[in-house]
MIBAGU-397132 format. One line per 2 residues: number of its first residue (from 0); for each residue y negated, x, z of N, C-alpha, C, CB. Coordinates in Angstrom, 3 decimals. Glycine has a CB too. Layout:
NUM> Y:X:Z:Y:X:Z:Y:X:Z:Y:X:Z ~ ... .
//
This chain:
0> 1.059:0.986:-0.123:-0.031:0.145:0.083:-1.281:1.194:-0.149:0.038:-0.602:1.604 ~ -2.459:0.243:-0.352:-3.595:1.133:-0.580:-4.218:1.192:0.796:-4.624:0.613:-1.737 .
2> -4.616:2.493:1.088:-5.404:2.928:2.251:-6.751:2.234:2.474:-5.650:4.361:2.131 ~ -6.930:1.795:3.694:-8.135:1.381:4.126:-9.537:2.259:3.805:-7.917:1.250:5.500 .
4> -10.354:1.367:2.941:-11.906:2.340:3.199:-12.023:3.325:2.135:-11.972:3.340:4.746 ~ -11.000:3.669:1.282:-11.016:4.765:0.139:-11.207:4.107:-1.072:-9.711:5.626:0.016 .
6> -10.413:2.584:-1.294:-10.731:2.258:-2.651:-11.871:1.046:-3.029:-9.410:1.897:-3.224 ~ -12.169:1.287:-4.316:-13.321:0.328:-4.452:-12.517:-1.357:-3.911:-13.973:0.396:-6.402 .
8> -13.800:-2.332:-4.241:-13.065:-3.797:-4.173:-12.417:-3.990:-5.650:-14.266:-5.183:-3.807 ~ -11.562:-4.629:-5.637:-10.758:-5.245:-6.330:-10.748:-6.722:-7.129:-9.998:-5.168:-5.603 .
10> -11.187:-6.796:-8.100:-11.483:-8.553:-8.816:-10.322:-8.735:-9.576:-12.980:-8.838:-10.032 ~ -9.277:-9.481:-8.748:-8.323:-9.766:-9.892:-8.808:-10.844:-10.883:-6.965:-10.219:-9.326 .
12> -9.523:-11.579:-10.825:-10.146:-12.442:-11.756:-11.211:-11.891:-12.379:-10.535:-13.581:-11.213 ~ -11.590:-10.722:-12.949:-12.979:-10.462:-13.359:-12.984:-11.029:-14.742:-13.421:-8.890:-13.304 .
14> -14.668:-11.506:-14.882:-14.744:-12.461:-16.158:-14.982:-11.189:-17.320:-16.251:-13.817:-16.066 ~ -14.791:-11.226:-18.372:-15.604:-10.195:-19.240:-16.351:-11.205:-20.602:-14.331:-8.796:-19.924 .
16> -17.314:-10.972:-20.493:-18.283:-11.776:-21.418:-18.535:-10.797:-22.638:-19.794:-12.209:-20.615 ~ -18.653:-11.353:-24.002:-19.218:-10.741:-25.243:-20.032:-11.753:-25.647:-18.223:-10.303:-26.354 .
18> -21.376:-11.076:-26.245:-22.416:-11.951:-26.556:-22.603:-13.277:-25.647:-22.202:-12.316:-27.932 ~ -22.648:-13.325:-24.284:-23.080:-14.025:-23.461:-21.971:-15.215:-23.515:-24.518:-14.297:-23.717 .
20> -20.855:-15.017:-23.571:-19.554:-15.892:-23.866:-18.651:-15.443:-23.184:-19.033:-15.960:-25.204 ~ -17.764:-16.075:-22.128:-16.881:-15.781:-21.555:-15.818:-15.838:-22.591:-16.795:-16.471:-20.458 .
22> -14.807:-14.653:-22.738:-13.883:-14.489:-23.361:-12.439:-14.023:-22.704:-14.371:-13.770:-24.182 ~ -12.305:-13.498:-21.580:-11.283:-13.333:-20.904:-11.308:-13.217:-19.764:-10.754:-12.614:-21.207 .
24> -10.426:-12.889:-18.699:-10.219:-12.568:-17.316:-9.538:-11.568:-17.060:-9.711:-13.443:-16.662 ~ -9.738:-10.120:-16.681:-8.889:-9.537:-16.302:-8.892:-8.655:-15.116:-8.613:-9.094:-17.165 .
26> -8.221:-8.034:-14.359:-8.369:-7.292:-13.366:-9.394:-6.129:-13.231:-7.285:-6.917:-13.218 ~ -10.301:-5.994:-12.343:-11.430:-4.726:-12.528:-11.792:-4.738:-10.988:-13.012:-5.051:-13.741 .
28> -12.875:-3.421:-11.297:-13.415:-3.263:-9.934:-14.885:-3.649:-10.270:-13.202:-1.691:-9.235 ~ -15.031:-4.428:-10.926:-16.531:-5.132:-10.885:-16.344:-6.525:-11.345:-17.706:-4.382:-11.907 .
30> -17.100:-7.561:-10.935:-16.844:-9.382:-10.806:-16.858:-9.401:-12.153:-18.122:-10.606:-9.987 ~ -17.929:-8.763:-12.630:-18.090:-9.167:-14.269:-18.667:-8.114:-15.216:-19.097:-10.428:-14.453 .
32> -18.022:-8.197:-16.454:-18.034:-7.231:-17.467:-18.543:-7.477:-18.535:-17.020:-6.841:-17.754 ~ -19.439:-6.900:-19.068:-20.421:-6.963:-20.630:-19.811:-6.203:-21.578:-22.035:-6.312:-20.593 .
34> -19.133:-6.764:-22.503:-18.933:-6.106:-23.980:-19.272:-5.941:-25.243:-18.295:-6.261:-24.285 ~ -19.164:-5.247:-25.892:-19.742:-5.752:-27.180:-19.070:-5.800:-28.363:-20.745:-5.110:-27.487 .
36> -17.835:-5.511:-27.970:-16.495:-5.482:-28.814:-15.209:-5.647:-28.282:-16.356:-4.328:-29.431 ~ -14.557:-7.084:-28.302:-12.951:-7.294:-27.944:-12.428:-7.228:-29.229:-12.466:-8.761:-27.172 .
38> -10.723:-7.497:-28.907:-9.891:-8.075:-29.844:-10.182:-9.334:-30.650:-8.845:-8.273:-29.231 ~ -10.728:-10.137:-30.373:-11.131:-11.261:-30.977:-12.191:-11.255:-31.844:-11.357:-12.073:-30.155 .
40> -13.200:-10.226:-31.851:-14.156:-10.132:-32.955:-14.138:-8.819:-33.759:-15.509:-10.328:-32.414 ~ -13.197:-7.849:-33.341:-13.175:-6.720:-33.847:-11.885:-7.091:-35.367:-12.751:-5.517:-32.459 .
42> -13.037:-6.481:-36.352:-12.206:-6.663:-37.594:-10.801:-6.108:-37.671:-12.904:-6.088:-38.676 ~ -10.210:-4.739:-37.048:-8.930:-4.568:-37.180:-8.010:-6.026:-36.938:-8.611:-3.430:-36.206 .
44> -8.276:-6.442:-35.574:-7.520:-7.526:-34.948:-7.544:-8.644:-35.549:-7.865:-7.792:-33.762 ~ -8.906:-9.133:-36.277:-9.247:-10.345:-36.802:-8.552:-10.467:-38.465:-10.954:-10.423:-36.715 .
46> -8.102:-8.912:-38.767:-7.615:-9.183:-40.182:-8.919:-9.153:-41.339:-6.842:-10.757:-40.164 ~ -9.923:-8.795:-41.040:-11.073:-9.008:-41.737:-11.732:-7.766:-41.857:-11.889:-9.987:-41.155 .
48> -10.921:-6.462:-41.488:-11.349:-5.216:-42.041:-11.113:-4.986:-43.381:-10.821:-4.222:-41.403 ~ -12.089:-4.237:-44.176:-12.390:-4.032:-45.507:-12.081:-2.111:-45.125:-14.264:-4.782:-46.096 .
50> -11.204:-1.522:-46.010:-10.922:-0.326:-46.229:-11.980:-0.024:-47.065:-9.645:-0.082:-46.688 ~ -13.063:0.833:-47.048:-13.990:1.343:-48.278:-13.974:2.552:-48.501:-15.327:1.110:-48.198 .
52> -13.102:2.864:-49.796:-12.437:4.477:-49.822:-12.379:4.528:-51.586:-10.432:4.684:-48.847 ~ -13.816:4.544:-52.172:-13.959:4.468:-53.336:-13.253:5.577:-54.253:-15.215:4.379:-53.439 .
54> -13.182:6.758:-53.584:-12.517:8.316:-54.038:-11.603:8.595:-53.211:-13.459:9.612:-54.023 ~ -10.216:8.590:-53.287:-9.302:9.002:-52.185:-9.473:10.734:-52.057:-7.609:8.477:-52.591 .
56> -9.357:10.943:-50.613:-9.206:12.147:-50.355:-8.503:13.111:-51.149:-8.798:12.134:-49.369 ~ -6.844:12.630:-51.444:-6.269:13.713:-52.389:-6.812:13.751:-53.674:-4.859:13.577:-52.587 .
58> -7.345:12.720:-54.269:-8.149:12.575:-55.652:-8.939:13.528:-55.646:-8.945:11.338:-55.928 ~ -10.097:13.387:-54.689:-11.021:14.212:-54.584:-10.853:15.534:-54.460:-11.616:13.889:-53.798 .
60> -9.938:16.076:-53.958:-9.047:17.681:-53.793:-8.456:17.875:-55.060:-7.657:17.773:-52.562 ~ -7.876:17.373:-55.695:-7.212:17.696:-56.937:-8.193:18.170:-57.873:-6.471:16.551:-57.504 .
62> -9.399:16.704:-57.933:-10.386:17.165:-58.928:-10.969:18.211:-58.685:-11.304:16.383:-59.180 ~ -11.196:18.598:-57.162:-12.359:19.551:-56.883:-11.674:20.790:-57.604:-12.789:19.799:-55.113 .
64> -10.376:21.035:-57.422:-9.843:22.196:-57.584:-9.233:22.469:-58.804:-9.071:22.386:-56.688 ~ -9.272:21.258:-59.749:-8.941:21.292:-61.400:-7.651:21.193:-61.505:-9.352:22.586:-62.235 .
66> -6.834:20.281:-60.789:-5.330:19.912:-60.573:-5.373:18.091:-61.124:-4.800:20.209:-58.548 ~ -6.091:18.003:-62.133:-6.351:16.664:-62.136:-5.205:16.378:-63.376:-8.086:16.247:-62.404 .
68> -4.715:17.190:-63.955:-3.723:16.814:-64.953:-2.275:17.513:-64.583:-4.268:17.279:-66.440 ~ -2.180:17.865:-63.514:-0.637:18.194:-62.542:-0.075:17.270:-62.478:-0.599:18.621:-61.086 .
70> 1.491:17.434:-63.116:2.240:16.357:-62.930:3.380:16.711:-61.571:2.940:16.023:-64.430 ~ 3.411:15.746:-60.779:4.378:15.983:-59.830:5.806:16.157:-60.281:4.313:14.980:-58.947 .
72> 6.706:17.312:-60.206:7.973:17.201:-60.703:8.648:16.290:-60.157:8.628:18.230:-60.651 ~ 10.127:16.127:-60.706:11.150:15.268:-60.322:12.147:16.056:-59.746:11.657:14.475:-61.384 .
74> 12.587:15.748:-58.257:13.498:16.302:-57.728:14.581:16.463:-58.586:13.757:15.740:-56.698 ~ 15.398:17.226:-58.246:16.764:17.399:-58.690:17.469:18.628:-57.838:16.755:17.693:-60.310 .
76> 18.692:17.951:-57.170:19.013:18.864:-56.657:19.842:20.524:-56.676:19.254:18.234:-56.224 ~ 19.836:20.408:-58.325:20.769:21.154:-58.645:19.513:22.449:-59.364:22.049:20.252:-59.688 .
78> 18.199:22.206:-59.100:17.588:23.212:-59.428:16.829:24.183:-58.663:17.017:22.840:-60.126 ~ 17.059:23.471:-57.368:16.237:24.505:-56.359:14.991:24.194:-55.932:16.003:25.787:-56.916 .
80> 14.419:24.941:-55.302:12.990:24.437:-55.048:12.052:23.964:-55.836:12.385:25.201:-54.596 ~ 11.142:23.128:-55.892:10.308:22.444:-56.680:8.947:23.450:-56.969:9.992:21.026:-55.940 .
82> 8.917:23.565:-58.105:7.570:24.163:-58.114:6.518:23.532:-59.276:7.782:25.751:-58.353 ~ 5.300:23.686:-58.956:4.325:22.950:-59.396:3.909:23.625:-60.733:3.250:22.820:-58.362 .
84> 3.456:22.886:-61.746:3.078:23.252:-63.116:1.923:23.155:-63.286:3.601:22.628:-64.070 ~ 1.100:24.006:-63.480:-0.330:24.324:-63.760:-0.693:24.202:-65.053:-0.686:25.589:-63.389 .
86> -1.466:23.119:-65.947:-1.495:23.209:-67.164:-2.574:24.370:-67.643:-1.727:21.875:-67.632 ~ -3.660:24.585:-66.829:-4.696:25.340:-66.938:-4.280:26.848:-67.099:-5.534:25.078:-65.821 .
88> -2.985:27.144:-66.477:-2.438:28.704:-66.489:-1.648:28.569:-67.458:-1.672:29.359:-65.210 ~ -0.965:27.571:-67.992:-0.109:27.670:-69.469:-1.250:27.960:-70.425:0.798:26.110:-70.001 .
90> -2.285:27.079:-69.946:-2.987:27.383:-71.451:-3.589:28.706:-71.524:-4.206:26.343:-71.831 ~ -4.206:29.258:-70.270:-4.525:30.771:-70.067:-3.524:31.702:-70.341:-4.897:31.059:-68.749 .
92> -2.283:31.276:-70.523:-1.061:32.299:-70.740:-0.719:32.191:-72.247:0.361:31.908:-69.767 ~ -0.987:30.932:-72.740:-1.147:30.985:-74.013:-1.951:31.929:-75.133:-1.468:30.012:-74.067 .
94> -3.336:31.442:-74.404:-4.718:32.337:-75.036:-4.563:33.887:-74.846:-6.255:31.912:-74.170 ~ -3.847:34.442:-73.843:-3.619:35.553:-73.668:-2.659:36.278:-74.903:-3.135:35.530:-72.375 .
96> -1.601:35.456:-75.054:-0.852:35.668:-76.004:-1.123:35.790:-77.505:-0.161:34.917:-75.819 ~ -2.374:34.776:-77.498:-2.998:35.070:-79.208:-3.848:36.188:-79.157:-4.016:33.766:-79.946 .
98> -4.221:36.484:-78.378:-4.826:37.893:-78.232:-4.623:38.877:-77.583:-5.727:37.915:-77.986 ~ -3.518:39.327:-78.665:-2.944:40.595:-78.725:-3.858:41.871:-79.264:-1.771:40.413:-79.570 .
100> -3.507:42.970:-78.140:-3.942:44.388:-78.523:-3.535:44.777:-79.794:-3.447:45.396:-77.618 ~ -3.969:45.097:-80.634:-3.794:45.703:-81.867:-4.182:47.109:-81.806:-4.517:45.014:-82.880 .
//
């Protein structure tokens, strides 16, 4: 049991208000709580949350580092570890082969 004189007053039916309206009762050390957001008006819990991501992080990274044309290889158990193919590197190799020193 709790020791006398060291714990704050406990209110088992503390009232929670949001925008001046009683929304719920909870146990608290304060008799009245004022909140701005609770599960009844938060977009995540009400299902009205909108994800505004016009450009995803992965796509932005791929574009930033010139990997927009890179295709993901298909997994094949017999081929061993997967390797990424970079079309820019292939184009550079082809250009280097065309410029042989004479």
